C-alpha positions as CSV (number, residue, x, y, z in Angstrom):
1,M,14.3,11.0,-79.7
2,S,12.4,14.1,-80.6
3,M,9.6,15.7,-78.5
4,A,7.0,14.5,-81.1
5,D,8.2,10.9,-80.8
6,S,8.1,11.1,-77.0
7,S,4.5,12.5,-77.1
8,A,3.4,9.9,-79.5
9,D,4.9,7.1,-77.4
10,G,3.1,8.6,-74.3
11,A,-0.2,8.6,-76.1
12,I,0.2,5.0,-77.2
13,L,1.0,4.0,-73.6
14,A,-1.9,6.0,-72.2
15,S,-4.3,4.3,-74.7
16,A,-3.0,0.8,-73.8
17,R,-3.5,1.6,-70.1
18,A,-7.0,3.1,-70.7
19,F,-8.1,-0.2,-72.3
20,G,-6.3,-2.4,-69.8
21,A,-4.0,-3.7,-72.5
22,V,-0.3,-4.7,-72.3
23,L,1.9,-2.7,-74.5
24,W,4.5,-4.7,-76.4
25,T,7.5,-2.6,-77.6
26,Q,11.1,-2.7,-78.7
27,D,11.6,0.8,-77.2
28,A,14.1,0.5,-74.3
29,D,12.7,3.6,-72.7
30,F,9.6,1.6,-71.7
31,Q,11.2,-1.7,-70.6
32,R,11.0,-1.1,-66.8
33,L,7.3,-0.2,-66.7
34,A,5.0,-2.8,-65.1
35,D,2.4,-2.9,-67.9
36,V,4.8,-3.0,-70.8
37,R,6.5,-6.0,-72.3
38,F,9.9,-5.3,-73.8
39,V,11.3,-7.4,-76.6
40,E,14.9,-6.7,-77.5
41,R,15.7,-6.1,-81.2
42,V,17.5,-8.9,-83.0
43,K,20.7,-7.7,-84.4
44,E,21.5,-9.2,-87.7
């Protein structure tokens, strides 16, 4: 993951938190955060 990707992910998470929203993601880096719902990618 590049620094730009990390910054963008952080901005998306901050926006979700600011609006009291739950962030749904397939990014494993976020799966242990309380206000994030992680959905594992389906491997085909």
